[in-house]
C-alpha positions, 0 to 999 in steps of 0.5 A: 630792197637795196638803198641807193640814195639817202638825203636829209632835210630841215624844213621849218614851218612857222605856226600860230598857237593863239598865245605867246608861244612860251611853254617849257622850251628854252626859247619861244617855240613858234616853228615846227622843225621837221627832219625829213629823210628820203630814201630811194632804192635801186629801182627808183622807189622813194620812202619818206621818214621823219626824225624828232627835230624840235630845237635839235634838228641840226643834231639829229640831221648830223647824226643821220649823215654821219653815222647812219648814212654810211652804214645804210647806203648801198645796203640790201635790207630785207628785215627792217626790224633786224636792221633797226636792232643792229643799228641800235647796237652799232650806235649805242656808244653815242646814247640809248636816247636823244638824237641817236634814237631820234635819227634811228626813228627817222630812218626806220619810218622811211624804210617802212614807207619804202617797203610798202610803196614797193609792194604797192600796199598801205603801210598798215597792211604790213603792220597787221590787220586794220580794224578801222578806217578813221582814227580818233584824235584829241586836241593837244594844246600848248602851254599858255599860262594864261587863265583867259587864253587857254579856256578860249583855245579849249572852246575853239577846239570844241567848235572845230569838232574835237571831243577830247582836250589835253592841256599843257597847263601846270597849275590847278588853277589853270586846269580849273579855269579850262574845265569851267569853260568847257564843262564837265562832260568833255574829257580833259587831261593835262601834260605837266612835262615832269615839272611837279615835285613828288610832294606836290603831285600827292597834294594836288591829286585830290583837286585833279580828281575833283576836276574830272581829269582823264589823265595826268601826264608825266608829273615828275622828273625823272619820268622813268621813276616807275616805283614813285609813278606807281604810288600815285595810281589808284587815287582817282586820276589815271596816269600816263607817260612814255614819250621820254622813255627809251626803247621797248626795254624801258617800256617793258619795265614800266608795264612790269612794275605797273607804273601807269594806266596808259603808255605813250610811245613816240614814233619819231623818238623811240626807235621808229616804227620797228620799236613801236611794234615791239612796244605794241606787243608788250602793251598787248601782253599787259592789256595796256592802253596806248596813247601815242605821243604825236605832235607832228604833222609829217611822216611821224603823224602818218606813220602814227595813224597806221600804227593806231589802225592795227592796235585796238588798244589805241583809243586815239592819238594826239593832234597838236592844236596850232595853226601851221603856215602851210602843210606838208601833207593834205591832212587837216583838210581831210580831218573830219572833226576829231576823226582822221581818215586812214590813208589807203594809198601805197606807203604812208598813203599821202603825197608830200606837198613839194611846193611846201617842202621847198618853200620852207626847206632851210638852205 
């Protein structure tokens, strides 16, 4: 396929989370900043992708426009994985992670969507053999830092049909308050975003075990300190990480060192679908559980669903439990409790709502 046109857009959709929108971000987080990529081939077929853009949308878009677009426009692409690898090499001077990989990720997703649409098949048909028609998801809450609000949001998620919950609370007391609200039978995890020290992690693991935590996510900084992560294993709490690891190479290092119990590649950050396929091969070789990082409602979520469909070791994916002002895709209406129907139409399998796209597109 020959790429005839490349366009990038920033679409900002406000959301409500039921709290103060604080979290760990430098300013209040109450907007989904989507960096969307539209590719068109010589026949007029169109593919869409999404690059990670929360708080860095301008930088991600600029990298696509200034560095990737000149390399791709007019190019014949027959092997997306090979293009991905070549582009990583050509842009490695600008970093092996961060906006460079975010940008490559978004374009890679768009290429895969375009390729599947050209063949008139759903994306998962190009990735492998789908083993299910519905993808389980867990409710991933934002950080509330409030022992009244967070438990109430947990209860709300259960009422909406979710069966598993992940917090972003960072104290044992906050986690305990949520556990008390939902009872012992509901699987409960927490992501502390590398905010704990090594000593605190060791100190608090027994309490987390007592609370029956499903997994502890990214306890320490840096998240690629694999030796220390491995030292936390075997103490009654499963460990998970990976949303901030860069490329399949770092996942290989983590798996070889048995650093965690499950890995969390993020399709809009790690290098796109092509890199996620490389990581899936590594995970299969190590018999590792994959819990994709996926706080997205655009092409990133759809791509994650197609990847999960062909990977038996993906028990569930992440669903960001907030209320967007509107939806780029008709995903929430199709959600059945904790189950997301796998799209079967060509490409990503759902059509972008252009009215929503145009209403929230940054001028």
